[in-house]
C-alpha angles and dihedrals in degrees: 000000000000091000091049093050090047089070092051088096084083087080088069094060110124125209114252122250125208130208089193097077101119109166142354109228131176137234146160121265142157107254103231096328135324094262106045091043092055100027088237127143128230107263095034111128108291094004099103129098102230094186095309097311121150127238134189090253094051090045089053091047091065118103125209108231137173116258105206128197099027117171133198133245124232090276092056095253121137117252138180094262118120142144093276106028132031124188106213117171112197097175106026118032093192089065091079110055128216120202134184089225124038091254119119103172110153138153116243094254089066112090094230093059090083091053092054092046093052093045092054096049096043091047093049094047095047091049089049092051096044103034108024096037093033095227119139100222122157137147111281093203094073143352123264135031127348108282118228136170111211092203098021095137092063114109133172112239107228091208098063104004092241122142111240129189138183126234093234145080130221145180110232103211097192090059098027089230133133117225125195132198134177146164135312096296122125094029099302130134110227137190086230104033098191097046115121120240103279092221088064089070112077091199091059089048092053093044091056091042086054088061088053094049089050090052095046098048090050092047093238099325108100118158111287117256094251096051102102093297093280093149093051089047091054091054092047091048094056092044092049091049091047094055090046089054099042108020130082102229114128126221091256094055117095088224090060087080098041136085133211100008097155093055088054102247118102123204122186122232093193096053091125092074112106094359134111131228122252100002096063095039100091118193110189130105118319090349087087086086089058095044092049091063089073092058094045092046095050092049093047087059088055091045091054088050101050104018135263103274094046094049094041090054093047089047094055095043090047093049088055086066094056134083146195096295099040117137125208095259091051091049089051090055090049092052092050090048090051091052090052091049090049087055097240116182121267088251092055093047090049090051092055093042093051091048091053099042105029106028089034136027104238091124096207096150116110098013115161115264119265121270115273113246118215129199097019131102123228117279122261102207140057114294096011119119093175138014122226112195108205090195092059114126100232112357121183106193118177139169116211141179125205114234127208123227110289094018109123094185093224094137094053118122126182112219122196133182128190136143144290092358115077125258114281124205122200117194136212132248093282085085095031096255122166090239137099111036108216123217130161106302096351143078119197140182130207109237097185102100093038093054091054092049093052090052137206117313092029133101132219119217106205132190136148131227135208137190095037092310096308091116119048125185128229110278127248122202123219118193119203126215134179136143101184092050103037097159124072117254120264113273135201134182106256121213111276088220094056090046098201139075097275132120112239108201091194091064128076102234091194137359092270092058092246137122108249111212124193120217129183138204105209096164120127116283114269097029111140129250125071098194137069144172132233115215122202127188129180109211130193106235093215104044095024086224120148109240100176139016136194134180130197127184125214135185135213092247089062095060124121112269123237097032123132089222125027109275123186130197116205124188114216110205114246092238090070093057111020100077094050107073110154093031130098125256115216118192130184137149142193134214111192106313094337118100137189126224116258111263113210122204129175116242111224140169136048122296114248121238114261115262099020119121125209121260111282124237134184089250132003098175107088094326125190127222094264093055093049090042088068086074136228132294125213115196143184092051127163127216111276095024112149105214125195116187115200120206115192126183120185111260096013135088115267119261116219122193117188127196137162119230116225103166132101123302118287092021132142143229127216117217124195117235119245122239108285121233127200111247102155129047125180138169120233134158095357095309139095113236120200117201140180113220103213136182125191128184135148142214125215122204103206127168093336095313129105115221121197122209127213112264124248112218118200139184103207118196110227101172145344119210121184114228136194129197096171135121129203117263114231 
């Protein structure tokens, strides 16, 4: 309950006020679209697109509405730029009209009609979210109203000079801008010539704005496209609620449970009926639009039960507790948790719970309680259960789980999600992991290094699993702040065999024999400086004296491609780490004036002998049992070498096989692999994966000297078993 009450500060959110409201104009729009406002059907007389042409029926379907907050351009003309919506045409200036009087009354065959329509719906929805619901939600990419381009998908083809457009609409997350396309109207060539302008359909506008709201409440970490279509479902949910609130369809009409009928694409808002979760919730490619219908449909059941404003508010606050890898069932738990924190009535909570567990198969009832967070105060902003201050002098942040008598906690796994780094799983003592620490009646994890890696301005969504991932706890959200250390701490991929954030000098971290460190520039776009410096220090743990230092420079043009923020990978030569087993490795970096906190990792293991390579296998990148079963090769041997190959599997005694090489110089020996035993089980993508964590290294006795090879650490896939925990929705 503490974590739920921690989010109760959301009740203190005040609606924003703006001094920039200049004039209230007026204009014609479809509200929300020409079909749902008139209860007409596409194909009825006059209710067809005909390449953007007008008709008496479509002219009559327009509604004159107020356009509040209009500003003026540098020439003193009124424009569709206000505190909540901002028409910004990047490709076609005529798309955003300018008038001497604040009157924007057009017919739908005029190009600027789409701009007025989008302005009205974005403005109304943003005022509803911020003022009616009392949630302070704005784009983080810029200040001011939501930017949109009513014909933003129009481009001029350099080959023939023709203007081409796409019958689509999209939210561009990098820019925080909504772009609309359409058919062949206004001189454009389209992939679907008779498609209406998508900005004419208020439901399309709200669907794309829903993507923006999802992005803004998660601070740039909405659920990835492939994760069960959650993002598409969020957009469909807000569009479905919008047409219920502003359209004229009745519960008996088929269109009452559909979205975006004027734009030509129909989505169902009762798609949960007769379908299972997760089997029917596909999550690949364009099927995300299909999968998302389950999320929107389930939440529309809850919206019908408790009312639009209450469910919309719980939805947005709950989404603020989600991240890039959030599935639908996890998001459902977050929404319910938000409703509890907002102190909804028992009847309202029951309405949401019944929608999720009876009308749908999310199965959130009876989940274990969230982990208890120690050493951190409650969060102060939306979607934050706790605050972690990275500038704190001596923080001691922990996550812990209470254990009942007879519970050894060996199946516990701590699961964290943040962005843009990938999900990291830390296991329990069943596989000899460094976490959790077990004490009578309690298991706990140290969150210190993980908070630094996530970095200021990020959030960590934390839960724990049991029974090989079949049981997952309620999530808890940790928000990280810090001005002095504004960059995330350096991060490296620790050995899966070691199972903790420690540098093992006996293990080749990469093929070059170097420690590969990942650095990140998460400053705001446009900040100066394209260069940085990595700083390494080797520290004696007893005296705290620095015994070795190393510096490495990096530039912006060396960053990893395809990343939303600049990410750099720096190789630290083995000579700067190998001789220092038993010491501490401290890593930090700077980019311009921004600095990261120092991340401290223990250095463990025995340093390998120079010149020796690790044992060779058929495949070391996600190998299966058959590939490892082919055995290991040890090369570059000399006659008379006494070779001892060590096989170690977590949780089992080591197996040592000794042979003497008697062949020609620079020869090799082949060693058979031992029987593999499962020592790590995890759940991922609706399946249980069984692995053997395996380490192999060898010693050579040569001319009275003992040479030690680097170790080769492997995660060997033993089996994959699909699982289902679903139940059929009625």
